C-alpha positions in Angstrom: 0.0 -0.1 0.0 1.5 3.4 -1.1 0.0 6.6 0.0 -0.4 9.5 -2.2 -0.1 12.0 0.6 2.1 11.7 3.7 -0.2 12.1 6.8 2.3 10.7 9.3 3.4 7.1 10.2 0.8 6.8 12.9 -1.9 7.2 10.4 -0.2 4.8 8.0 0.2 2.0 10.8 -3.4 2.4 11.7 -4.4 1.6 8.0 -2.1 -1.5 8.3 -3.6 -2.7 11.4 -7.0 -2.2 10.3 -6.3 -4.5 7.2 -4.4 -7.0 9.0 -5.9 -10.6 9.4 -4.6 -13.6 11.6 -2.7 -13.7 14.7 0.5 -11.4 14.0 1.9 -8.5 11.9 5.5 -7.9 11.0 6.2 -4.1 10.4 9.5 -2.7 9.0 10.4 0.9 8.5 10.6 2.0 4.9 14.5 2.5 5.2 15.2 -0.7 6.8 16.4 -3.8 5.1 15.9 -7.1 7.1 18.4 -9.8 6.7 17.2 -13.1 5.0 15.2 -15.1 7.4 14.8 -12.2 10.0 11.0 -11.8 9.8 10.7 -15.6 10.0 12.8 -15.7 13.1 10.6 -13.2 14.6 7.7 -15.0 13.9 8.9 -18.1 15.2 9.8 -16.6 18.5 6.2 -14.9 19.0 4.6 -18.0 18.0 6.2 -20.2 20.3 5.2 -18.4 23.4 1.6 -17.0 23.9 2.8 -14.5 26.5 4.9 -12.5 23.9 3.1 -9.6 22.8 6.0 -8.1 20.6 9.5 -9.1 19.4 11.8 -6.8 17.8 15.0 -7.4 15.8 18.6 -6.1 16.3 19.4 -2.8 14.3 22.7 -3.0 12.5 24.3 0.2 11.0 27.1 0.2 8.4 30.7 1.3 9.8 31.6 4.5 8.1 34.1 7.4 8.8 34.2 10.7 10.4 32.5 11.9 13.8 28.8 11.4 12.6 29.3 7.6 11.9 31.0 7.3 15.2 28.4 8.9 16.9 25.8 6.8 15.2 27.5 3.7 15.8 27.6 4.7 19.6 24.2 5.3 19.8 23.0 2.1 18.3 25.3 -0.1 20.1 24.0 1.6 23.4 20.4 1.2 22.3 20.9 -2.6 21.4 22.9 -3.4 24.7 20.2 -1.5 26.9 17.5 -3.7 24.9 19.4 -6.9 25.7 19.7 -5.9 29.4 16.0 -5.2 29.8 15.2 -8.3 27.8 17.1 -10.5 30.1 15.6 -8.6 33.2 12.2 -9.2 31.7 11.5 -5.6 32.0 11.2 -4.4 28.2 8.3 -2.1 27.5 10.0 -0.6 24.2 10.0 -2.2 20.7 12.6 -1.3 18.0 10.2 -0.4 15.0 13.0 -0.8 12.4 11.8 -4.5 12.4 9.3 -5.8 14.8 6.6 -8.4 15.0 3.3 -7.9 17.1 0.6 -10.1 18.4 -2.6 -8.5 17.1 -4.5 -9.2 20.3 -1.8 -7.4 22.3 -2.0 -4.1 20.4 -4.4 -1.6 19.2 -4.8 1.6 17.2 -2.3 4.5 17.5 -3.4 8.0 18.7 -3.5 10.6 15.9 -0.2 12.3 15.5 2.0 9.9 17.4 5.6 9.8 16.4 7.3 6.6 18.1 4.7 4.0 17.3 6.8 0.9 18.3 7.2 2.4 21.9 3.5 3.0 22.2 2.5 -0.5 20.8 4.9 -2.3 23.2 3.5 -0.3 26.0 0.1 -1.3 25.0 1.2 -4.9 25.0 2.7 -4.5 28.5 -0.6 -3.0 29.8 -2.5 -6.1 28.5 0.0 -8.4 30.4 2.2 -9.4 27.5 6.0 -9.3 27.5 8.0 -7.5 25.1 11.4 -9.3 23.6 14.4 -8.3 21.7 16.3 -10.9 19.9 19.9 -11.1 18.3 18.8 -14.0 16.1 17.0 -11.6 13.6 18.8 -8.4 12.1 17.9 -5.4 10.2 20.2 -3.0 8.3 19.2 0.6 8.9 20.1 3.9 7.1 21.3 6.6 9.6 22.1 10.5 9.1 25.2 11.2 7.5 25.7 14.7 9.4 25.9 15.8 12.9 23.1 18.3 12.5 20.8 15.7 10.8 21.7 13.3 13.7 20.4 15.9 16.2 17.3 16.5 14.3 16.6 12.9 14.6 17.3 12.4 18.3 15.1 15.6 18.8 12.3 13.6 17.1 12.9 10.5 19.0 13.2 12.2 22.3 9.9 14.1 21.7 8.3 10.9 20.7 9.4 9.2 23.9 7.7 12.1 25.9 4.7 12.0 23.9 4.4 8.1 24.7 5.0 8.8 28.3 2.1 11.2 28.3 -0.2 8.9 26.5 0.7 5.5 28.0 1.3 6.7 31.4 5.0 5.4 31.6 8.1 6.2 29.8 9.7 3.7 27.2 12.6 2.0 28.9 15.6 3.1 26.9 19.1 4.2 27.9 17.7 7.9 28.4 15.2 7.0 30.9 17.3 4.4 32.4 20.0 7.1 33.2 17.3 9.5 34.5 15.0 7.1 36.4 17.5 4.2 37.3 20.8 5.8 37.3 22.8 2.9 38.8 21.6 0.7 35.8 22.2 3.3 33.2 25.5 4.1 34.3 26.5 0.5 34.6 25.3 0.0 31.1 27.3 2.9 29.8 30.5 1.6 31.4 30.0 -1.8 29.8 29.6 -0.3 26.5 32.6 1.9 26.7 34.5 -1.1 28.0 33.5 -3.3 25.0 34.2 -0.2 22.6 36.9 1.9 24.0 36.9 3.9 20.6 33.7 5.4 21.8 35.4 7.3 24.4 36.6 9.6 21.4 32.9 10.2 20.7 31.6 10.6 24.3 32.1 14.6 24.7 30.4 15.0 21.4 27.6 12.5 22.1 27.1 14.4 25.3 26.7 17.9 23.5 24.5 16.1 20.8 22.1 14.5 23.3 21.9 17.6 25.5 21.0 19.7 22.4 18.5 17.2 21.1 16.9 17.2 24.7 16.6 20.8 24.8 15.2 21.1 21.7 12.6 18.4 22.2 11.5 19.8 25.4 11.0 23.1 23.5 8.9 21.2 21.0 6.8 19.5 23.8 6.0 23.0 25.1 4.8 24.2 21.7 3.0 21.3 20.1 1.7 17.7 21.2 1.8 16.8 17.4 5.2 18.0 16.1 7.2 15.4 14.1 4.1 13.6 13.0 5.3 13.7 9.6 9.0 12.6 9.8 11.6 14.7 8.0 13.8 12.6 5.4 17.5 12.8 5.8 20.1 12.8 3.0 
């Protein structure tokens, strides 16, 4: 299904869910490239356990050169490591929407203007008593911003979306950002583990800090101005 007019991802996902039949639905971002067999592995995991409401794949970024590439690599390594930790602890309430399988009975329609659909649907599944899983057995390659300015804009949108989900669902998506704020010991331990595995990220840490602070301040400003900003995603070069 191709839309003639962009009306935001929430609108598009709702159309998909309205037309969906069967027990499960697998969704992938338009710029994502699942590895062969990735969708089948997600379906195998969610079919095997009736208590699983969502299971997402591991996003993989291509290693490039320059500061932006190092920042992106660090961000997604942190995302994946926190997802693994929360998965093992049985506490995950956030699905990586790059590639994710949902049990239809565990989810529902998205609010109009929602930005982070995977986070909201995962929260819905948790509220209904289902677990949310993350697996390394299914991988999906993703496109990422090539410039630091575009990376800040993307992070601004994502953080705005997290606050939006928090307001609508009643609790924040469990990500590295919320872990650092709400569970500092877990968050700091996670960051230390990532830096120990990837010492080269130490070079990007100061820039990553400035980037995240900038994106956070901009997203806070957005939240004060509008509840539906970023509903239609900006495309990056």
